[in-house]
ZAMAR-502145 format. One line per 3 residues: number of its first residue (from 1); their letters; for each residue x, y, z of N, C-alpha, C. Coordinates in Angstrom, 3 decimals, padded with zeros to 6 digits. Example, Ala and Ser with C-alpha at 12.3 -4.5 7.8 and 13.67 -1.06 7.14 Angstrom:
% residues 2
1	AS	013.190/-005.690/007.800/012.300/-004.500/007.800/013.200/-003.300/007.800 ~ 012.850/-002.250/007.080/013.670/-001.060/007.140/012.900/000.030/007.870
END
This chain:
% residues 303
1	XXX	083.431/099.664/093.740/083.399/101.082/093.159/084.442/101.653/094.262 ~ 085.329/102.543/093.661/086.111/103.558/094.320/085.333/104.866/094.657 ~ 085.473/105.064/096.303/084.837/106.071/096.884/086.031/107.405/096.924
4	XXX	085.584/108.195/096.163/086.463/109.545/096.233/085.574/110.665/096.616 ~ 086.271/111.395/097.954/085.632/112.411/098.337/086.388/113.536/098.705 ~ 086.103/114.976/098.960/087.006/116.149/099.109/087.237/116.260/100.320
7	XXX	086.582/115.559/101.364/086.957/115.903/102.944/087.210/114.589/103.421 ~ 087.532/114.594/104.799/087.907/113.333/105.384/086.762/112.397/105.386 ~ 086.998/111.099/105.243/085.896/109.980/105.442/086.457/108.935/105.717
10	XXX	086.363/108.148/106.895/086.937/106.886/107.072/086.926/106.017/106.226 ~ 085.985/105.665/105.135/086.077/104.872/104.459/086.159/105.330/102.985 ~ 086.600/106.342/102.867/086.923/106.776/101.396/088.399/106.032/101.036
13	XXX	088.342/105.809/099.896/089.471/105.136/098.956/090.668/106.384/098.560 ~ 090.062/107.306/098.223/090.789/108.414/097.900/090.098/110.092/098.308 ~ 091.090/110.776/098.878/090.276/112.047/099.599/091.209/113.184/098.669
16	XXX	090.626/113.741/098.105/091.566/115.129/097.189/090.714/116.226/097.708 ~ 091.480/116.936/098.468/091.078/118.179/099.230/091.677/119.278/098.559 ~ 090.543/120.375/098.517/090.971/121.587/097.857/091.109/122.434/099.081
19	XXX	092.443/122.707/099.278/092.623/123.884/100.407/094.098/123.765/100.965 ~ 094.441/124.605/101.756/095.652/124.519/102.406/095.864/123.428/103.423 ~ 097.321/122.652/103.334/097.542/121.553/104.171/097.339/121.886/105.725
22	XXX	097.417/123.192/106.291/097.256/123.268/107.767/096.087/123.024/107.895 ~ 095.027/123.447/107.224/093.432/123.406/107.705/093.121/122.052/107.592 ~ 093.618/121.496/106.404/092.986/119.936/106.202/093.580/119.176/107.209
25	XXX	094.942/119.053/107.884/095.564/118.198/108.794/094.666/118.387/110.361 ~ 093.833/119.580/110.495/093.157/119.574/111.543/092.131/118.638/111.622 ~ 091.632/118.075/110.561/090.465/117.212/110.611/091.091/115.800/110.601
28	XXX	092.188/115.624/110.130/092.440/114.114/110.065/092.852/113.388/111.576 ~ 092.490/112.307/111.689/092.732/111.614/112.939/093.909/111.307/113.287 ~ 094.214/111.140/114.448/095.919/111.117/115.074/096.059/109.450/114.724
31	XXX	097.321/109.316/114.806/097.863/107.973/114.337/097.004/106.971/113.282 ~ 097.323/107.810/112.140/096.522/107.465/111.311/097.320/106.977/109.836 ~ 098.465/107.767/109.523/099.107/107.661/108.192/100.132/106.976/108.583
34	XXX	100.488/105.882/107.397/101.588/105.000/107.176/102.612/105.695/106.750 ~ 102.422/106.708/105.732/103.558/107.131/104.709/103.068/108.453/104.247 ~ 103.924/109.623/104.563/103.584/110.869/104.089/104.933/110.792/102.969
37	XXX	104.473/111.194/101.711/105.253/111.400/100.736/105.072/112.508/100.072 ~ 105.988/113.689/099.818/105.563/115.121/099.453/106.937/115.835/099.147 ~ 106.782/116.747/098.049/107.553/117.631/097.815/106.979/119.213/098.198
40	XXX	107.553/119.877/099.239/107.035/121.158/099.632/107.640/122.115/098.600 ~ 106.656/122.958/098.559/107.295/124.167/097.726/108.819/124.703/098.237 ~ 109.385/125.055/097.139/110.909/125.601/097.246/111.156/127.040/097.588
43	XXX	109.942/127.839/097.569/110.288/129.123/097.726/111.095/129.831/096.664 ~ 110.463/129.432/095.492/111.308/130.226/094.355/110.460/131.164/093.456 ~ 109.312/131.398/094.143/108.354/132.093/093.401/107.532/131.670/092.237
46	XXX	107.288/130.619/092.315/106.317/129.955/091.331/105.039/130.417/091.324 ~ 103.986/130.172/090.404/103.036/130.585/090.324/102.117/130.178/091.429 ~ 102.374/129.184/092.241/101.512/128.624/093.044/102.212/128.806/094.896
49	XXX	103.054/129.659/094.750/103.799/130.230/096.152/103.821/131.543/096.034 ~ 104.021/132.123/097.396/104.438/133.275/097.481/105.833/133.485/098.164 ~ 106.801/133.918/097.378/108.108/133.856/098.027/108.128/134.892/099.107
52	XXX	108.967/134.474/100.043/109.189/134.748/101.430/110.608/134.800/101.829 ~ 111.161/135.576/102.726/112.523/135.307/103.241/112.589/133.951/103.710 ~ 113.879/133.357/103.489/114.041/132.046/103.387/113.720/131.295/104.774
55	XXX	114.264/131.867/105.897/113.686/131.558/107.105/112.363/131.440/107.745 ~ 111.870/132.400/107.115/110.311/132.544/107.464/109.577/131.282/106.568 ~ 109.914/131.254/105.383/109.715/129.822/104.451/109.818/128.723/105.287
58	XXX	111.036/128.449/105.574/111.412/127.059/106.461/110.739/127.066/107.725 ~ 110.389/128.114/108.389/109.525/128.179/109.811/107.936/127.647/109.307 ~ 107.447/128.431/108.149/106.221/128.039/107.922/105.951/126.545/107.557
61	XXX	106.931/125.952/106.932/106.847/124.445/106.322/107.106/123.710/107.421 ~ 107.769/124.095/108.650/108.252/123.303/109.752/107.054/123.151/110.451 ~ 105.872/124.333/110.681/104.787/124.346/111.405/103.944/123.302/110.779
64	XXX	103.918/123.170/109.512/102.960/121.784/109.019/103.740/120.385/109.266 ~ 104.958/120.523/109.219/105.589/119.042/109.781/105.284/118.909/111.120 ~ 104.978/119.892/111.778/104.763/119.548/113.430/103.390/119.307/113.388
67	XXX	102.543/119.579/112.692/101.099/119.164/112.676/100.936/118.162/111.924 ~ 101.786/117.395/110.945/101.705/115.943/110.391/101.994/115.101/111.669 ~ 103.032/115.428/112.557/103.613/114.414/113.511/102.733/113.474/113.957
70	XXX	101.712/113.920/114.694/100.809/113.212/115.317/099.935/112.587/114.634 ~ 099.661/112.692/113.486/098.944/112.071/112.322/099.509/111.046/111.973 ~ 100.784/110.670/111.837/101.720/109.687/111.774/101.840/108.574/112.530
73	XXX	101.252/107.153/111.917/101.339/106.011/113.218/102.733/105.723/113.670 ~ 102.907/105.160/114.977/104.312/104.803/115.311/104.627/103.663/114.303 ~ 105.998/103.921/113.939/106.545/102.952/112.789/106.161/103.400/111.315
76	XXX	105.611/104.550/111.213/105.239/105.033/109.894/106.598/105.711/109.577 ~ 106.684/106.120/107.992/107.501/106.900/107.371/107.211/108.274/106.666 ~ 108.211/108.913/106.579/107.781/110.176/105.830/108.886/110.295/104.822
79	XXX	108.814/110.447/103.575/109.474/110.682/102.601/109.611/112.156/101.914 ~ 110.572/113.225/102.190/110.526/114.454/101.869/111.592/114.575/100.958 ~ 110.716/114.977/099.833/111.590/115.330/098.582/111.740/116.799/098.312
82	XXX	113.099/117.088/098.161/113.363/118.513/098.106/114.699/118.742/097.115 ~ 114.846/119.708/096.717/116.054/120.543/095.887/116.586/121.181/096.666 ~ 117.426/122.255/095.952/117.848/123.451/096.519/117.371/124.853/096.250
85	XXX	117.241/125.557/097.221/116.784/127.161/097.056/118.141/127.764/096.731 ~ 118.080/128.532/095.870/119.019/129.341/095.071/118.730/130.972/095.268 ~ 119.748/131.705/095.609/119.309/133.092/095.837/120.827/134.064/095.553
88	XXX	120.829/134.784/094.483/121.973/135.458/094.028/123.260/134.358/093.642 ~ 122.635/133.307/093.379/124.000/132.502/093.076/124.227/131.545/094.230 ~ 123.900/131.563/095.414/124.343/130.756/096.416/123.271/129.681/096.629
91	XXX	123.789/128.491/096.764/122.932/127.315/097.100/122.479/127.084/098.623 ~ 121.549/126.954/099.034/121.002/126.545/100.235/120.043/125.178/100.169 ~ 120.928/124.495/100.679/120.444/122.640/100.451/119.341/122.956/101.320
94	XXX	118.270/122.474/100.823/117.198/122.293/101.776/116.848/121.165/102.697 ~ 117.354/119.996/102.263/117.498/118.742/103.040/118.115/119.154/104.325 ~ 119.107/120.073/104.438/120.051/120.059/105.609/118.962/120.875/106.699
97	XXX	118.237/121.778/106.238/117.327/122.589/107.168/116.046/121.583/107.568 ~ 115.629/120.777/106.675/114.740/119.900/107.169/115.004/118.856/108.031 ~ 116.167/118.349/107.835/116.848/117.290/108.882/116.704/117.925/110.250
100	XXX	116.962/119.076/110.545/117.012/119.431/111.798/115.568/119.559/112.663 ~ 114.780/119.784/111.502/112.851/119.916/112.137/112.569/118.376/112.527 ~ 113.018/117.546/111.357/112.400/116.162/111.425/113.383/115.574/112.988
103	XXX	114.650/115.703/112.904/115.274/115.208/114.192/114.642/115.751/115.403 ~ 114.374/116.830/115.607/113.912/117.465/116.725/112.314/117.009/117.146 ~ 111.891/116.594/116.189/110.460/115.614/116.630/110.762/114.263/116.595
106	XXX	112.096/113.597/116.809/112.242/112.443/117.112/112.209/111.419/115.967 ~ 112.348/111.815/114.741/112.408/110.946/113.681/113.868/110.386/113.305 ~ 113.906/109.326/112.668/115.400/108.899/112.448/115.578/108.611/110.950
109	XXX	116.657/109.285/110.532/116.967/109.231/109.253/117.570/107.726/108.857 ~ 116.716/107.106/107.744/117.195/105.806/107.532/117.828/105.762/106.025 ~ 117.622/106.861/104.963/118.543/106.926/103.971/118.033/108.545/103.638
112	XXX	119.386/108.870/102.553/119.050/110.196/102.270/119.679/109.977/100.816 ~ 118.245/109.825/100.061/118.331/109.465/098.705/118.544/110.326/097.750 ~ 119.403/110.133/096.844/119.685/111.195/095.638/119.038/110.646/094.389
115	XXX	118.002/111.546/094.193/117.320/111.412/092.783/117.944/112.095/091.555 ~ 118.473/111.500/091.117/119.511/111.922/089.710/118.526/111.992/088.291 ~ 118.658/112.921/087.577/117.980/112.949/086.472/118.938/113.926/085.350
118	XXX	118.517/113.772/084.257/119.401/113.942/083.146/119.053/115.384/082.587 ~ 117.957/115.740/082.956/117.612/116.926/082.222/116.938/118.056/083.209 ~ 117.410/119.518/082.928/117.165/120.681/083.601/117.563/121.979/083.028
121	XXX	117.423/123.019/083.939/118.005/124.265/083.452/119.814/123.971/083.584 ~ 120.351/124.732/082.312/121.846/124.892/082.198/122.338/126.170/083.104 ~ 123.264/125.855/084.114/123.480/126.868/084.960/124.883/127.455/083.807
124	XXX	124.919/128.741/084.356/126.366/129.314/083.746/127.595/129.624/084.699 ~ 127.455/129.630/085.703/128.366/129.775/086.711/128.643/129.097/087.855 ~ 128.067/127.783/087.505/128.188/126.809/088.377/127.703/125.331/087.927
127	XXX	128.219/124.186/088.158/127.798/122.927/087.425/126.433/122.878/087.286 ~ 125.754/122.311/086.258/124.147/122.371/086.528/123.843/121.398/087.328 ~ 122.577/121.876/087.974/122.215/120.992/089.207/121.222/119.816/088.346
130	XXX	121.475/118.550/088.657/120.698/117.559/088.087/120.453/116.466/089.062 ~ 120.087/116.958/090.260/119.552/115.866/091.402/118.790/116.721/092.466 ~ 117.761/115.989/093.107/117.150/116.464/094.343/117.383/115.308/095.397
133	XXX	116.880/115.467/096.528/117.118/114.426/097.631/115.894/114.346/098.312 ~ 115.856/112.916/098.765/114.571/112.684/099.407/115.231/111.996/100.557 ~ 114.604/112.845/101.951/114.741/112.160/103.049/114.071/111.264/103.737
136	XXX	114.427/110.097/103.887/113.222/108.842/104.313/113.667/108.875/105.885 ~ 112.680/109.285/106.640/112.501/109.293/107.890/111.670/108.157/108.601 ~ 111.696/107.410/109.606/110.840/106.736/110.153/110.560/107.473/111.712
139	XXX	109.312/107.147/111.951/108.626/107.376/113.400/109.026/106.117/114.120 ~ 110.319/106.098/114.861/110.585/104.860/115.677/111.456/103.767/114.848 ~ 111.461/102.557/115.368/112.240/101.841/114.733/111.482/100.342/114.223
142	XXX	110.238/100.387/114.269/109.325/099.245/114.127/108.932/099.680/112.868 ~ 109.619/099.679/111.573/108.829/100.348/110.559/108.845/099.053/109.592 ~ 108.210/099.355/108.437/108.049/098.389/107.229/108.927/098.766/106.269
145	XXX	109.977/097.685/105.852/110.801/097.799/104.678/110.674/096.461/103.492 ~ 109.802/096.672/102.717/109.543/095.561/101.930/110.686/095.600/100.780 ~ 111.570/094.941/100.578/112.650/094.815/099.801/112.329/094.398/098.323
148	XXX	111.720/093.288/098.241/111.573/092.534/097.175/110.679/093.034/096.042 ~ 109.388/093.825/096.396/108.755/094.551/095.513/109.556/095.819/094.684 ~ 110.696/096.021/095.182/111.507/097.360/094.706/112.748/096.812/094.051
151	XXX	113.084/095.534/094.115/114.372/094.982/093.466/114.640/095.387/092.169 ~ 116.141/095.345/091.844/116.135/095.902/090.306/116.893/094.849/089.652 ~ 117.318/094.515/088.510/118.026/093.587/087.955/119.528/093.681/088.545
154	XXX	120.133/092.377/088.694/121.366/092.408/089.104/122.284/092.516/087.865 ~ 123.425/093.232/088.231/124.424/093.575/087.001/125.260/092.350/086.891 ~ 125.212/091.452/087.714/126.141/090.149/087.149/125.206/089.053/087.831
157	XXX	124.147/088.620/087.090/123.215/087.520/087.877/123.744/086.373/087.645 ~ 124.943/086.091/086.986/125.548/084.779/086.710/126.743/084.795/087.561 ~ 127.125/085.472/088.711/128.217/085.701/089.296/128.027/084.556/090.410
160	XXX	129.082/083.719/090.617/129.296/082.563/091.898/130.091/083.449/092.979 ~ 130.034/082.356/094.197/130.686/082.618/095.468/132.095/082.008/094.821 ~ 133.002/082.891/095.398/134.474/082.452/094.881/135.101/081.738/096.283
163	XXX	134.644/081.754/097.076/135.367/080.854/098.286/134.248/080.378/099.159 ~ 134.985/079.471/100.366/133.713/078.899/101.333/132.865/078.171/101.133 ~ 132.088/077.855/101.836/131.077/076.763/101.884/130.030/076.666/100.555
166	XXX	129.708/078.032/100.098/128.998/078.138/099.062/129.752/078.548/097.930 ~ 130.884/078.065/097.877/131.976/078.317/096.603/131.444/077.714/095.269 ~ 130.882/078.425/094.143/130.608/077.897/092.986/129.086/078.033/092.954
169	XXX	128.516/078.607/093.805/127.032/078.541/093.980/126.814/080.163/093.454 ~ 125.610/080.318/092.790/125.133/081.673/092.475/125.142/082.588/093.575 ~ 125.617/083.587/093.519/125.815/084.487/094.935/124.703/085.457/095.165
172	XXX	123.824/085.950/093.883/123.022/086.916/093.843/121.617/086.002/094.086 ~ 120.755/087.243/094.479/119.315/086.898/094.770/118.583/086.742/093.148 ~ 117.911/085.618/092.963/117.077/085.698/091.907/115.956/086.478/091.633
175	XXX	115.720/087.377/092.840/114.591/088.420/092.676/115.122/089.696/092.193 ~ 116.572/089.691/092.087/117.480/090.888/092.055/117.964/091.451/092.937 ~ 118.466/092.929/092.740/119.239/093.472/094.050/118.546/094.660/094.603
178	XXX	119.140/094.996/095.980/118.649/095.815/096.277/119.095/097.390/095.830 ~ 118.105/098.236/095.421/118.457/099.625/094.646/119.586/100.437/095.529 ~ 120.464/100.955/094.908/121.098/101.832/095.940/120.450/103.191/096.179
181	XXX	120.968/104.010/096.935/120.554/105.299/097.431/120.680/106.491/096.591 ~ 121.196/106.068/095.248/121.154/107.200/094.015/119.904/106.404/092.900 ~ 119.122/107.073/092.963/118.081/106.931/091.781/117.848/107.429/090.575
184	XXX	118.124/106.889/089.468/118.101/107.366/088.228/116.625/107.171/087.552 ~ 115.651/108.211/087.908/114.619/108.058/087.304/114.292/109.784/086.354 ~ 113.872/109.433/085.391/113.844/110.724/084.663/112.747/111.696/084.929
187	XXX	113.038/113.045/085.066/112.030/114.003/085.865/111.029/114.263/084.587 ~ 110.066/114.916/085.220/109.113/115.266/084.153/109.140/116.326/083.465 ~ 109.862/116.265/082.340/109.791/117.523/081.392/108.759/117.492/080.008
190	XXX	109.132/118.207/079.055/108.336/118.480/077.999/107.793/117.061/077.305 ~ 108.588/116.105/077.170/108.335/115.030/076.413/107.964/113.884/076.984 ~ 107.760/113.800/078.554/107.632/112.950/079.533/105.955/112.561/079.445
193	XXX	105.522/111.317/079.455/104.152/111.012/078.960/103.143/111.331/080.133 ~ 103.962/111.721/081.395/103.148/112.055/082.544/102.976/113.776/082.572 ~ 103.396/114.541/081.590/103.633/115.796/081.756/101.964/116.434/081.775
196	XXX	102.085/117.348/082.893/100.757/118.412/082.841/101.300/119.852/082.850 ~ 100.498/120.490/083.277/100.925/122.033/083.264/101.705/122.382/084.345 ~ 101.664/121.419/085.615/102.511/121.791/086.643/103.922/121.900/086.473
199	XXX	104.533/123.053/086.707/105.945/123.354/086.603/107.126/122.380/087.198 ~ 106.440/121.629/088.393/107.455/121.022/089.181/106.851/119.687/089.547 ~ 106.303/118.593/088.649/105.581/117.684/088.949/106.476/116.552/089.260
202	XXX	106.542/115.840/089.956/107.338/114.460/090.207/106.703/113.260/089.460 ~ 107.530/112.401/089.030/107.184/111.336/088.350/106.482/110.142/089.416 ~ 105.368/109.316/088.764/105.033/108.384/089.619/105.639/107.452/090.088
205	XXX	106.926/107.199/089.325/107.644/106.050/089.771/108.437/106.399/090.864 ~ 108.678/107.614/090.836/109.366/107.951/092.224/108.553/107.844/093.433 ~ 107.288/107.882/093.430/106.504/107.698/094.517/106.550/105.983/094.653
208	XXX	106.283/105.295/093.626/105.990/103.890/093.485/107.116/103.209/094.503 ~ 108.053/103.602/094.272/109.502/102.656/094.822/109.190/103.071/096.360 ~ 108.992/104.283/096.849/108.854/104.667/098.298/107.750/103.817/098.923
211	XXX	106.556/103.940/097.947/105.436/103.446/098.506/105.532/101.835/098.667 ~ 105.823/101.044/097.741/106.124/099.884/097.486/107.091/099.316/098.625 ~ 107.887/100.042/098.903/108.884/099.600/099.841/108.623/099.857/101.500
214	XXX	107.616/100.638/101.746/107.631/101.258/102.971/105.842/101.443/103.451 ~ 104.985/100.853/102.631/103.780/100.572/102.962/103.275/098.886/102.680 ~ 102.088/098.439/103.174/101.490/097.195/102.787/099.987/097.590/102.048
217	XXX	099.645/096.826/101.209/098.099/096.963/100.925/097.292/097.243/101.894 ~ 096.419/098.502/101.342/095.336/098.794/102.599/095.842/100.103/103.352 ~ 097.326/100.285/103.331/097.834/101.484/104.259/097.311/102.680/103.909
220	XXX	097.602/103.791/104.464/097.186/105.248/104.290/098.234/105.754/103.834 ~ 098.387/106.538/102.682/099.267/107.334/102.028/098.881/108.793/101.991 ~ 099.627/109.798/102.337/099.340/110.928/102.309/100.364/112.025/101.730
223	XXX	099.848/112.985/100.923/100.772/114.142/100.364/100.141/115.436/100.576 ~ 100.672/116.298/101.539/100.015/117.525/101.890/099.998/118.626/100.868 ~ 100.977/118.415/099.922/101.299/119.151/098.880/101.117/118.528/097.293
226	XXX	099.935/117.956/097.081/099.807/116.915/096.223/099.694/117.387/094.769 ~ 099.972/118.776/094.576/099.888/119.156/092.923/098.907/118.309/092.227 ~ 099.502/117.828/091.077/098.402/117.324/090.152/098.197/115.602/090.462
229	XXX	098.907/115.327/091.527/098.189/114.027/092.298/098.943/112.685/091.841 ~ 100.364/112.944/091.395/101.140/111.827/091.369/100.972/110.708/092.471 ~ 101.276/111.359/093.665/101.355/110.411/094.768/100.073/109.631/094.758
232	XXX	098.723/110.254/094.704/097.640/109.675/094.726/097.631/108.362/093.567 ~ 098.096/108.684/092.276/098.036/107.615/091.454/098.997/106.293/091.623 ~ 099.956/106.776/092.396/100.694/105.811/092.755/100.077/104.796/093.708
235	XXX	099.456/105.770/094.882/098.964/104.927/095.824/097.595/104.044/095.222 ~ 096.840/104.613/094.368/095.983/103.905/093.731/096.131/102.712/092.940 ~ 097.149/102.780/092.289/098.093/101.634/091.318/098.071/100.572/092.033
238	XXX	098.459/100.579/093.499/099.201/099.752/094.304/098.219/099.281/095.513 ~ 096.928/099.882/095.319/095.842/099.304/096.423/096.250/099.976/097.751 ~ 096.523/101.184/098.033/096.725/101.905/099.080/095.388/103.089/099.304
241	XXX	095.224/103.400/100.354/094.149/104.582/100.702/095.370/105.918/100.423 ~ 094.614/106.594/099.283/095.206/107.824/098.781/094.546/108.944/099.291 ~ 095.395/110.033/099.973/095.079/111.184/100.756/095.930/112.279/100.098
244	XXX	095.156/113.344/099.559/096.357/114.560/099.239/095.436/115.823/099.361 ~ 096.115/116.949/099.800/095.640/118.401/099.956/096.415/119.255/098.800 ~ 095.662/120.054/098.347/096.410/120.943/097.377/095.721/122.490/097.236
247	XXX	096.448/123.575/097.535/095.490/124.731/097.705/095.308/125.472/096.117 ~ 095.736/124.938/095.136/095.485/125.562/093.980/094.478/124.906/093.142 ~ 093.591/125.417/093.029/092.238/124.638/092.340/092.573/124.069/090.883
250	XXX	093.249/124.959/090.163/093.704/124.173/088.549/094.514/122.704/088.761 ~ 095.296/122.435/090.043/096.050/121.504/089.907/094.874/120.289/090.599 ~ 094.216/120.739/091.466/093.127/119.577/092.034/092.227/119.106/090.934
253	XXX	092.108/120.199/089.957/091.234/119.688/088.500/091.757/118.744/087.980 ~ 093.111/119.078/087.929/094.031/118.222/086.744/094.328/116.819/087.651 ~ 094.548/116.921/088.678/094.811/115.623/089.793/093.164/114.915/089.646
256	XXX	092.031/115.269/089.646/090.975/114.809/089.854/090.703/114.047/088.136 ~ 091.523/114.608/087.324/091.129/114.256/086.090/092.006/112.828/085.690 ~ 093.215/113.137/086.259/094.065/112.077/086.383/093.646/110.668/087.069
259	XXX	093.077/111.113/088.015/092.537/109.913/088.868/091.473/109.405/088.018 ~ 090.461/110.008/087.615/089.310/109.526/086.640/089.845/108.571/085.508 ~ 090.961/109.027/085.098/091.505/108.512/083.731/092.232/106.982/084.249
262	XXX	092.893/107.262/085.205/093.503/105.859/085.879/092.717/104.938/086.363 ~ 091.524/105.212/086.858/090.518/104.294/087.174/089.712/103.759/085.858 ~ 089.747/104.351/084.896/089.186/103.957/083.575/090.236/103.243/082.525
265	XXX	091.474/103.016/083.142/092.434/102.437/082.456/093.254/103.127/081.478 ~ 093.003/104.590/081.490/093.294/105.494/080.323/094.655/106.230/080.701 ~ 094.893/106.194/081.887/096.372/106.983/082.315/097.734/106.528/082.018
268	XXX	098.358/106.919/081.365/099.652/106.549/080.911/100.879/106.984/082.157 ~ 101.215/106.292/082.541/102.509/106.456/083.491/103.860/105.698/083.339 ~ 104.844/106.289/083.416/106.290/105.642/082.954/106.671/104.426/084.144
271	XXX	106.747/103.311/083.608/107.046/102.070/084.406/108.239/102.279/085.330 ~ 108.164/101.907/086.466/109.294/101.962/087.681/110.586/101.796/086.986 ~ 110.683/100.642/086.587/112.037/100.055/086.486/112.604/100.139/084.918
274	XXX	111.766/101.079/084.242/111.985/101.313/082.639/113.311/102.094/082.466 ~ 114.301/101.432/081.802/115.505/102.073/081.485/115.457/103.481/081.010 ~ 116.471/104.175/081.520/116.330/105.571/081.002/116.947/105.334/079.404
277	XXX	116.053/106.195/078.555/116.407/106.206/076.950/117.689/106.206/076.785 ~ 118.361/105.937/075.830/119.857/106.342/075.208/119.778/106.367/073.549 ~ 119.763/107.246/073.004/119.235/107.290/071.302/120.804/106.410/070.784
280	XXX	120.525/105.972/069.744/121.483/105.038/069.029/122.392/106.132/068.214 ~ 123.590/105.725/067.980/124.474/106.606/067.097/123.626/106.846/065.890 ~ 122.918/106.315/065.218/122.386/106.443/064.016/121.136/107.470/063.722
283	XXX	120.862/107.988/065.315/119.633/108.779/065.475/120.081/110.195/065.186 ~ 119.050/111.085/064.491/119.742/112.479/064.264/119.922/113.180/065.542 ~ 119.272/113.028/066.685/119.791/113.756/067.903/121.000/113.248/068.564
286	XXX	121.594/112.056/068.055/122.738/111.819/068.810/123.803/112.019/067.376 ~ 123.714/112.595/066.483/124.670/112.917/065.262/125.296/114.430/065.811 ~ 126.414/114.358/065.323/127.468/115.754/065.682/127.016/116.564/064.384
289	XXX	126.321/118.053/064.734/125.786/118.716/063.701/126.842/119.093/062.731 ~ 126.705/119.387/061.610/127.624/119.912/060.872/128.325/121.062/061.092 ~ 127.316/121.919/061.713/127.758/123.192/062.227/129.112/123.124/063.207
292	XXX	128.927/121.928/064.151/129.984/121.982/064.906/131.266/121.453/064.369 ~ 131.075/120.801/063.215/132.206/120.190/062.694/133.026/121.087/061.822 ~ 132.049/121.751/060.899/132.881/122.627/060.071/132.938/124.156/060.586
295	XXX	132.174/124.616/061.390/132.139/126.129/061.745/132.901/126.241/062.964 ~ 132.919/127.503/063.269/133.614/128.330/064.451/132.799/127.864/065.663 ~ 133.005/127.113/066.706/131.794/126.814/067.531/131.940/128.036/068.563
298	XXX	132.938/128.736/069.028/133.039/129.646/069.583/132.044/130.885/069.524 ~ 132.177/131.085/067.801/131.478/132.274/067.426/129.902/132.059/067.192 ~ 129.685/130.681/067.349/128.054/130.425/067.239/127.545/130.413/068.342
301	XXX	128.325/129.983/069.497/127.851/129.879/070.982/128.252/131.030/071.759 ~ 129.018/132.081/071.154/129.481/133.039/072.050/130.428/133.076/072.892 ~ 131.310/132.105/072.512/132.400/131.723/073.504/133.628/132.462/073.383
END
């Protein structure tokens, strides 16, 4: 029987706390968390955040990071997923700012992962943004990195060594290859099977790759800004202890509903290594519209 609580309990399988991360962190024991994975608010003025001057926003999140630090075990990891803050058409890359905060606390950056996706808002005066980044830090050098659970199919599985003592033998690993630090995982938009009312929901698969590589079964995974619970779902899928805090009640309720559906075997999530869908040339969405072929495209689109 899965034990779900709202406050910290040492024997809980899931802790889903309604409240601010700052206050929740005060009640967590030190040297307790193996992996922190989260996407903090970007200060864009979404319904769930109060827009502040940029430096004040970074400072506030920095205080939460400092509070997280003693809760993470030696050898633990933090995966901090962020995008860009944009003001008056100028981009402020959030990962640059967070790097200095984590580095000052002694964390070591192991990968700067680029999460690429194909859909989003179309920019008018710059190239359209189609990526965010995940900063993977470790607290010390003796950290977990399980490669086999996250290997991807080799591009050339039949390739052989061309010279040396292994000439003629297969050169690849039959389990697959190490994923690069560029991850092509669809973001959660309107037709995604995981979509809820949250405007900035990240996919369960994104969490799964981090979680499988950086933790073992039974380890504790924490998301201080857990939104609708994607981190908790991923943790439960792979037999980890799932802990999250979220200050917006509506998202806590959605997260709890998703957890209940997962436990009942009813929640649909996109598989981690599923290929990105590409429509065939015969499908309607892949055909060039007649208006484009026969009309004045500039007049149609105001060019």
